[in-house]
N, C-alpha and C positions, 0 to 999 in steps of 0.2 A: 572342444566346446560343451559338447552334447553327449559326452562321453558318461557324466552321471547320469542323466535322465534313461540312458539306454544299458545301464547296466543291469536292471531288472529282466530285461527280456534277452540280453546277451548270457545271462546266468541259466536260461531255460530252453529247453530244445523245442524248435518250432514244429509242431505238429495241429493237424484238425481234428478239434474235438469233437464228437459227435452228439446232435444237438439232442440232449434226453433229459434236460431239467425243465419240469413242469412250470411253467409261467405265463403271464400274461402281459404281452407286452402294447403299447399306447403310443400313439401321437395324436396331436390334438385332430379329434374328428373319427378317429378310429382307434379299435383294441380288437385284439386275437389273442384267443386261449391255446395254449397249445405245450410245445418243449421249443425251447430257447436258451444258447448260450451268450446272448448277446448281453455285454458289459457296459455299453455307451449308455451316458444319460445318469439318471439315480433310480433309485427302487426307492417305491413309496409301499407304508406298512399302514393299513388302517384297520380300525375296529368295526368298519361297516363291510368287508370284505374278508373272506375265509385266506385269500391267497395274495401275494404281495405285488404288485404293479411297477415292471420296468416303464420309464418314462423316457420315452425317446425326446431331442431337442426339439423346442416348440414352444409356442407360447400358450398358456392354460388360463381359462377365465373360468368361472362359477357357470357360464353355460355352455361350455366344452363337452362336446359329444364324447362316448355316450354317457347315457346314465349312470352305469357302473362308474364310469369315471368320474363323473360330478358327485356323486354319493363319496367317492372316496377322497377326492379334494376338499370338500365341504364338512368333512366329520374328520376330529382327533386322529393324526396322522402322522407319523414320521418319515425321515428321509435319510438313505444312504447313499451318497455319492460316488461316482466313479472316479478316477483322477482326471483332473481338468474341469469338474464341476463346482459350483459352489458349496460351501463346506454346512449348508445350514441343514437344521434337522427337524425343521418344522416347514409346514407349509402355509404359506402367505399368498394370498391370490391379489391379483393377478400374477403368473408364477411363470415367468421368462427365462425358459431351461435354453440357457447356450452354452458353449465351450469357451471358457477365458481366452483371453488372446494368448495364442501359440498352436503347437502342433501336439495331438494325442495319436499314438500309435499303441497296436492293437497285435498279438502274436497270432492272431486266428483271424481267418477272412471272416468278413460281415459283421466286422466289429465285436468280433469275439476272442475269449482266453484272457492272458495276461494284456493288462493295459499301463500306459507310461504316459506322461505329460512333461512339455517343458514348455515356460513363457517365452515370449519374444525375448531376444538378446537383448542386454542393456549396452553392448559396445558392437560395433563391426565385426562380423565373423566372415565376411568374404576371403576367399581363397583358402578356406579349411576345409578340410574333407573328414566326416564322420559315417562308419558305416550304420545302416538305415536297415535292422533285419524285421521287417515288419510286414505282414502279409494283408492288413488294411489300414487306413489311418484318416483322419478327421482334423479339419481347419478350423479354427476360426474365422468369423467374418473379416475382409479386408486385410488376407494376410495371405502371403504366399512363400512357398519353399522352393528352392533351386535344387535339381539332385543330379546326379550322373547317374545313368542307366545304360545298359546296355556296352557299345564300345563307346564309353567315356563320352556320350550324348549327352547336352546338357539341357533339361527339361524344367520348365517352370507349371508346379502345382499351384490351382487355385481354389480345387474344391474336394471335398472327400472322395477317397477311393475306396470302396468298399470290398473289393480283391484285386488286388495287384497283378494277380494274373490273368487281368482283363484288359490291363492297358495296351496300346499296340505294341505288336511284336517286337519294333524295333526299340522300344522304348522297355522290354522286361529284362529280366536278371537283376541280379544285386545290384540296391539302391546304394548310393552316396550321397549325404546331405552334405550339401556346399553352402546356402545360406539360407536365411529365414527373414522377413520384413514384414512391416505391416504396409499397408498401400493406402493409407490415410493424409499422408503428405503430398500437397500441390502447391509449388512443386518440390520433385524429389528432392530427398536427401544427398548430399555427395556420397562420396565412396567409405569417408570416413565418419559419417553420422549415422545415426539410428533414428528411424520415425517410429515415433512413441503412437499410441492409441489416440490420442488428442489432437493429432494432425499435426505436431513440433516437431521437429528436428533436435534430436539429443546430442551434445556434442561431446567427444572425448576431452580430456585435460590439454590445452594447448591451442584447441580449435576455436573458431568465432566463426560468425557470420549466421543468416537463417538457415542456412543448408550445409553449415559446418564447411564450408568453402575455403576458407583462409585460416592463417594460423595467428594467432595474437600477438602483441607486440613482444619482442624478447624469445619467441619460438623461431623457428627455423627448419626446414625440410619437409620431403613427403610426409611425415609424421609429426611435424611441430613438435620438434625435441626442444629443450631449453636452453638457452644461449650458455657459452662456457662460463664457469665461474671467474670473478674480479674481471669481469667484464661489462664496461658500462655502454659500450653499443656493440653490437655484432650485424653480421651481415644476415638479417632475418627474414622473416616472410617464407610461404609454403616454397618459393621459387630460390631461397637464398641456401647459401653455402655454412653459414653458422661461423666464419671465421669472425676475429676479433678485431675489430675496426677501431677501439678506444677503450683502452683499458682502465679499470675501475681505479677512481684515486683514493689514497689513504689521507686521511686528516685535510680534505683541502678546504682552503682558507674559507669558502663560503659556507661550510659546516657551523663554523663560529662568530659570522658574522667578520669577516675580517677579509681585509684586500690585499695587502702586501705584508703578510707575516704567516706563520705557523700555528696551526691549532693544536695544542697540548691534548694528552689525556684527560686533563679535568675540563677540558672544554675552555681555556683560555688562549689569548691571541697573542702571540710573542712579536713584535713587529721587527721587521728589517731596520739596520741604522738607519737613521735620518726619517723613519714615519714616525707618526704619533696619531692616537685616535682625533678624528674631528669632529666638527660641532654638531652634525648627522647624526653620530653614535656611531657609525660604522668605525671598527677599529683599523689602525693601520692605514688611514686613507688620505692624510695630510702631513705636509713635511714638519719635522720638528722644529722648536728655535735651533737657528745656528744653520739651519738649511734652507735650500729655495728648490724651488719646481722646476724642472726644465721642460723645452719644448717635447721632450721624450718620453717624460712622465716619472722621470728618476728625480728622487732629491739629491742633490749635492751639497756639500759643504761649503758655507761663505767663506771670502778671503781670512787670511790673520789679522784679528785686530777688530772683526767685524761681527756684532754678537747676535745682528738682525739683519736680513738680505732681503729684495723684493724679488717674489716669483717670476719666471721669464726671463729678466736681465741678469741677476743677482747684486745689482746696483746697493751699496750699503745703506742702510737707512739707520743704523744706531752703532755708534764704535764703542770699544772697549774704552773704558773708565782711563783718559790721559790721551787715547789716541784722537786724531783728528782724521776728518775726510780728507781724501786725497784730492787734490785740485784737477790733476789729468786725467785718472783712472778713477769713475764712480764707484768702482766696485772693490777699493782700498781702503784702508785707514793705517795713516803714518802713525809709527810712534813717535812717542815724545823725543825729544834732542837731549843726549844726556850731558850735561854742561856742569864744570866743577864750581865753586864756590866762587874762584876768579873769573869766570865766563870763559873758560877752554871748555871746546867740544871735543867729547872723547870719540875715538874712532872705533869702528866695529870691532867687536872683540874685547870691548872694555865698557866701563860704566864709570859714571862719577862718582867718587868717593871721597867726599868735602872738598879740600882743594888739588886733588889728583885722581887719576885715572886708575881704575884696578881692573884688573884679568878679568873676563868671564869665565865661566865655568866651561871644561872643553867640550862639553854637549851644545854648546850655545854657539850660533856666529854673532849674534848681539843678544845683550839683556840689559835687565834694569838691576840686578842685584849679581852678587857672586854665585848662588846655587843653581844644581839641575833646574828645580823650578821657577826660575827668573829668566829661561830664556825667552826671547821674544822670535829669535829666528833661530831654528836649530841648525845644527853644523851640517855640512855636506855627508849625506848617504843617511841623515835621522829626519824623522818627520814628527810634529807636532800632534799632540792626541789627549784630550783631555788633558794639557798643560803639563805634558812631559815630551820626551823626547825618544821616541821609539825606532828602531832600525827595520828593514824591510829585507824578505830574505830573495831568493835568485828570482823567484816569480813576482816580486813586488809586494807581497802580501805583510801589512805590517805584524809586527811581531805580537803573536796571541791573540790575534784578532782575526775577521775575515775582510778585513776593509783592503784597500788597495792604496799604495802611495802614490801621491800626486807630486811630481818635481816642480811643477810650477807654482803651488799652493805650499808646497813644505809642507801640507798636511798628509792624514791618512783619511781616504773619501770612501764613501760607500759604494757597492758593487752596481747598484742602481735597482729598480723597480723589478718584481719578480725572479730576481737571480739572489741565491743565497750565498753562493761562492764563488770568487774570481779570482784571476792572475793575469800577470804580463809575461809571456814566455821570453828568456832572455833579459830580464830587465838590468837596466842601469841608469846611469845618471842622465842618459839622452832620451830614454823613454817617457813616453805620453800615454795620458788615459785613456783617448782614444785607441791605443791599441790592447786594451783587456780584454779577455776572452772569460765569459761565464762555465763556470765547471760545475754547478747545481743549481737547478731551479725550485721555484716553490713547486708545491704538489699543485697539479693541474698542468703544467707547462712542459713542453718537450724542450731538449736543448738540440738547438739546430746550428753547426758551426758557430759556437761561442755565443750565441743569442739564444734567448728564452724566448719562446710561441706558444702559441695557444694550441697550434694544430701544426703538423709537419707541412710544407708546401708540398705543389703539385711535383711529381718525379721521386718522392721521398716517401719512406714509411718509417713507421715506429720498428723501433726493434724489437722483436721477440723476445732478445736475450734480458734486456733490462725494462723494456718498455717506456722508457723515457728518453731515448736518443733517438733523433731522425736520422735514417739512412738513405744513400741516394738507392735508386733501382735500377736493375741491372739494364744494360743497352738495350737488351731485346725487349723490354718493357716500356711501354709508355707510364703507366701507372703500377705499383706493387703493394701487396699488404704482407705484414708478418716479416717477409725475408726478401732479399732484394730482385730473387729471381720466381718467385710467386706473382706472376703477373694478372691484373685486373682489367687493362686494355692494353691494345699492341699498337706498334704503328706500321706503317706501311699496308694501312686497309685488313690486315689481319683482325682476326678475332679470337678473345680470349676465352679458354675451356679449362675451368679445372686448374689454372693457373698458366696453362700453356698457353703457347699462340697458335692458332690451327686456320686455315684458309677458308672453311666452310663449316656449320655446325650439322652434328650428326643427327639422327633420329632420335626423337624424345626431347628435342632441344630447340630452343627458337633465339631467333638474334635480336639483341635487345641493348643499344648503348656500348656496340664494341664487343659484347659478351656473349657467349652461349649459354642462355640457362634453362635450367631442365623445364619442360612441360609440367601443367598442374597433374596430381596424379591418377586422376580419373583419366587422363588422355595418353594414347598410346602415342599419337603427334599431333600438333598443334600449331598455332598462329600465334599465340600470345599466351599468356603465363595465367589467364583465368580459366575458372571449370566450365566457361561456356565458348573455350574458342579451341575445343576438340575439332582435328582432322579425321582422326581413327581412333577407335579404341581397342580395348583389351579383350580377350575372352570371357572375364570373370564381370565386365560391364558392357557388352557389347554392342547396344544399339544407341546409335548415333541420331539424335535429334536436336536439332537447332544449336548444334554446337556444343551439345552435351552429351556425355556418356551416362546413358541410363542399363541399370540390371535386366528390366524386361521390357516387353511390348504392352499392348494393354491386354486385359484378361482374354479377350474375343480374338487376338492375334497371336502368331507366333513369328520367331526370328528366322529369317531366311539367311543361312549363311553363304548362299551362292550370291545373292544380291546384296549381304550385310543391311537388309532393311526388314520392318516388320509387314507381314502380310496377315490378309483376315483368314480366318478360319471357315470352315464349310458351315452352313448355314444349320446344320443339325449338333453342331457341337456347341456347347458354351465355353469352352477353352479346349486348346488341341496344343499336339508338337510338331506338327505339318503340316501339306495341304492335303485337301480331300476330306470324306466321310470315313475314312478309315483309320484316321489319326487323332480321333477325339480321346480328349481325358475326361471330359463329364459333357452332358446331354443338356443342349438347350430345353427340350419338351420335357414336362413332366410327366408325361406317358411313356417315356422312353429312359432304356437302362443301358448301361456301357458292357458292353460285349466284342472281347478281343479289339478294341479302339471304335467300334463299330457301334452307333445307335442304334437299338432295336426297340420293337414294341415288347412292355412290358410283362404285358399277360399276366399281370398280378391275380393269382388264386385267393378264394375265398372272401369273395368281392372286397378285397383291400387294394389299393392304390400305391404309387411311391410316397416315401417317404421324401417330406422335402428336407433338402440340405444333406441328403445320406446316398441319395442315387440308388435304392434298392427297394425292392418289395416289401412291404410287411410281411406279406406270405413267406420270402424268402429267409427272414429272420425269425418266424415263429413256423415249425411243422405242426400240422395237424394231421393225426394219425388217421387214416380213410377206416370208415366204417368197417367192421368185421375183421380187421387187422388187430393183433395183440399191441396196446399200447406198452411202452417200455415202464411207466407208471401211471397210475391213477389220477383222475385230473380233477380237483374240486368243482364242486358245484357253484357256480355264478349266474345270478340273474342280471338283466339290465346292459349286457354287453353290448348287444347290438339295437339298443331302444334310443330314440333320440332324448335327448335331455329336455325335460319338463321342470320347467323354474315358475312356481306360484308367484306371483306378480300382484301389489294391490291395484285394484281398477281405478282408474281415472275417473274423476267427478264429471258429471255433465256439466251444462253452463248453466242449466237452470237451477240444476242443485246448488252450485255456485251461488245463484242469484239469490235462491229462498234463502241460505243459509247466511248470505249479507242483509238480506230485509228482516230477518229474525233477531240478528243480533242488533240491530238498530232499534228495532221496538222495543226489545229487551231494555237497552239502552235508555230510549224514552222513556217508560216505565220507572224506571230506577230514579230518575231524574224529576220525575212528577212525584213518587213518593218522597223523596227528600225534601222536596221543594214543600208540600204538603207536611211533612213532619215538623219544616222547620216554622212553619206558618202557627203550627199548633203550640211548639215551645216558645214561640215570641208572642203569641195572647196568653198563655200561663203564667210566663213572665211580668207581664203586664197587669195583669191580675194579682198577682202576689205581691208586685211593687205597689199596686194602690190600696191593699190591704194592709201596706205597712209590714209583710212580711221577707224573708230575705230572698233574695232571686236566686241564688245557687246552693247547692246541697253542702257547703262548706267542706268540711274533711273527706268526705264522700265522694265527692266530683271528681271526675278523670282526672281533672287539672291538677288536683291537691295530691290524687293519687301518685299522677307523674312527678309531681316534686317531689311528694316522700321515696319515691324509688331514687330519684337522684341524690338525695341525703342519704339512704342508708349505700348507694354505692359508691359516694365518696367520702363517707365517714362525718358529713355534717351532723350537727344536732336538729333533733325534730323543732320545726317551726309551727307557731301556731297563729292562726287568724285571727285578726282583732274585730270582736263582733261589733255588730249595729247597733246602737242603744236607742232605744224608740221610748219618748216620753209619753206614757198613757193615762198620766194623773192631769189633773187639772193646771194651769198655767197662769201664775199669778203678773206676770210681767207681758205687757202689751207687746205684741210685736211692731216691727218697724210698719207694715200695711196697714193696722189699724190707726196706729198714729198718725200717717197719712190721710187717712179716710176723715178722720176728725179735722185735723188742719183745712180740708179741701171744704167739709161743711159749713165750718168758721167763716173762711174766705167767702163763698157763696152767699150767705146771710149777711154779712157786712157789704157787698157789693150790692144787693137790691134797696129798691128805695122803701123809704121808712112807710110803715103800716101800722095797722093794730096788729100787733104781736098776738098770735094764740098763746096760750100758757104753754110752757115748756113741757115738752113731752117728757115722759120719765126716761131716764138713763139707761139704755140698754145694757144688759149685763154684758161681762165681757165674752170674748168667744171661747169658746172651747178650743184644745189642744187638736181636737179631730178636726175640727172647721180650718184650725191653720194649715195642717198638713195637705187637707183638700186644696185650698188656696195656693200652698206653694207648688203643690202639682200642678195644678193647671198654670201658673205661671212660668212653670219649668218648659213650657211649648211656647215660645217667644214667635211674636210676629216681626218680619222684616219692619226696621225703623221707617217710619213713615217720614215724608221729607221733612226739612226745617223747619220749614214756615209752619206746620201742622199739626206740632208737636202739641197743643194744647187747644181744646175743645171748649165750646159754649155749652152750656147746661142749664135747662129748664130748672124752676124752682121745686123742690119735690120736698115732701114731709120728711124730716130727718128720723122721724120715729119707724118710717117705714123702710131705712136703709138699712140693708145687712153687708156683711163681710162678701158675700156673693156678688153685691153690686158692682164690685172691680169689672165685671166682666160683663156688665151691661153693654159694652160697646161691640161685644163680638157677637155676630149671628150664627144660626145654624145649630144643628146639636152639640151638646157640650161634648169635649174631651174625655171629660169622666166617665159619662154615660157610653159613651163610645169603647172605653178601656172597660171599663167594670159591666157595662149592662147591667147600672141600678139608674133610677130616675134621681133626678136632680133634688139636692135638701134644700134648695134656695128657690127664691120664685124666680118664674120665667124671663129671660132677659129682655129689657125695654129697650125700643130704638130712641136714640136721642135725638131731642127738637133742637133744633137750631137757635143759639140765643147769642146775642151780642156779648157775651159773658168771657171775659180772657182769664182764664183759670191757669194758675202754676201747676196744677195737679192734674195729669191725665190718668186715662185709663190704665195706659202702658207702664205707668209706674206702680201698678202690682205685679207681683210675680218676676220681676227681674231678677237676675243672680246678682251675686254683690258684687262683680266688676262691673255689669252693667248698670247698677242701683247709682254707683260712684260716679260711672261716667254720665249719667243723666241727672245726679246732681251738680257735676261741675257744669253743663250747659244749663240746669236753672238758673244758676247764678245769674246770668245775664240776662235774666225774665226782668222786663218794666216793674213787675209788683214788687221788687225785693231792693228797687233802689229806694 
């Protein structure tokens, strides 16, 4: 399994290479410059430093010490990975540098020299053996390996080993790799499964279960092999023998929706004689016309002369033309009597031929005419079949058919359901149909003593020679399989073991239902067939825990072969191969290193510490030439290697600074709102003044609305639009407006309603109002007051001189400053408004009449039609 990844090491001599390469080696928190041949990790080359950096496994961030390392990680750089590490060529922080799931080995100690890597296996490699020519090795997290060291002692390694020469003395020597797995699965996988880094068990083909502990249906044995071909059912399961219990059936009736027939290659069903397709759609499921269903499920032919008979009893329901039901036997139909013209009854063997009787054909015992096709009852030794008389052979089989001869019915009858061919051995005139024996069954049925059965009865088995015949088991077997002598169960309280009868089950098996079945492949001995019913374990998975055999103890334990149990390691060991402090494989303290199987103080040099996960001082990986000695090669000058990382972070704002910023933003927002409202007031005032002067209030084509409309027209290819101009009449108006006409009518009505008195001379008729006066009145009238109650729609008026009346009098009922003056800032053009004097004068014209819009004017006119003055 591992030969491919070990080839690079096997092809090179194993030697310790002098540490003579200038290098900077770092792990998170420390860096050291010197000479090193360490190859584990990745090599970082950055434009900010003159020498590449060897990064050891660990988690690197932008704040990782030292400053030199920080500068290299945050500046443009490239990566060169050693085997087993990510193949990324650029740095992306945070950088989690870790060995991929698997094992990395090195030809030199301290992770130096040629490196090789293999990932976790995809299938179980237990009970394999591969040489491991390594001086140091590194494991990914949650991974363990099993090696044979020394005198074939099985050792479980959980952590990196910087120098195999520092292992316990009993564990030194050539190492042989026997297993490697992930420890992420809980519960552990069975011996056939492989634990993945995701914590699930990966099963090989044929296995199933959450721990790959059993065989899928159709697979058997410890390796879950597939059942034999052409076998519909075998002795499957992880404890099964794989023997075929039910052979596969070719062209079974069920494959073409057929019940009593044979399926052809075209998928069509050919029914046995006497069967036909029923109303439910299943082929060959009911009896054909002329046959009836018996209590045994067979379709037998009706008696001679009967064309239709009842199921169960065979009583004839319809007789052949000319035949009549027998008064004594309801299953029979009597033939008509052959009588001559003179009334003479012809005897058997003859038929009426006019005034005399003629002899029947030699094939007929009775007949209706002289040919062989006119037989009513065939001669002795012949049997009726489809209107003809045919003979039967010595086995009672009708000539040219698979039907059986019936001496009682004198007909050829069917062999019955599920039987294709049958016979009556030693057939003669005294033979009856109950003596028939089936010689061939439908596919899916088995021949047992001349009958077709769906399964062989107890004490018999399907013959392995033809797979269709039931044969009796040997007297030494209670039940057998395949052959008569392969026992499945035995008499006299004996147990069947691999086809033989024994008195007790041997080791590695257990008793179940009169058989000795093999234990689960994980168990050396067991009390049952499950993988958690082990009573002892094999050497490859030696740990017995809660009925299960596991490959290892916990990381802080070792397997004691004397007591066959797991024992705790010494407190100084994080993993070990035996009891006491001298059998450590790795140290639990970060200030200790492994030396000859014992954890001792690290005593790291150059102010360095133990590299986490590697179990070695950084100063052991990097050699620093003492001052005054000749260095193998000059070291480049670097800065910041011992300086802590300084990262400039933006200063956080104080609470009062945040408050001032919020208040400032709120003040600016209020000022913007105030300026906006002020500008809106000015714009409204400007538009009001323009409206009062009769000028347009919009800028027309230069306004932002028209520019937006024009942009849309250009965008969608529309023709240019033109605004309809407002037409203002500036010249004199000769036609009187509606308001002027109403004013005149009101004055005339008031004059008519006053008591008669000497009338003063009529005043001169005032000149018609100018267009500007009309516009002012219309402007003032556009500001409508709410309608007063219905009862106060007209007001009394005092008499006044019409000569003093002007158009502006229409607003005389209003009080306060003029709206015109408020909007234009100009004084009134007409006289000041007068307060009306209450007078019992009911006028149909009110001040509100002036200035109404067209729609309100029409409503006012409709209401005024109810005024009594109009009646």
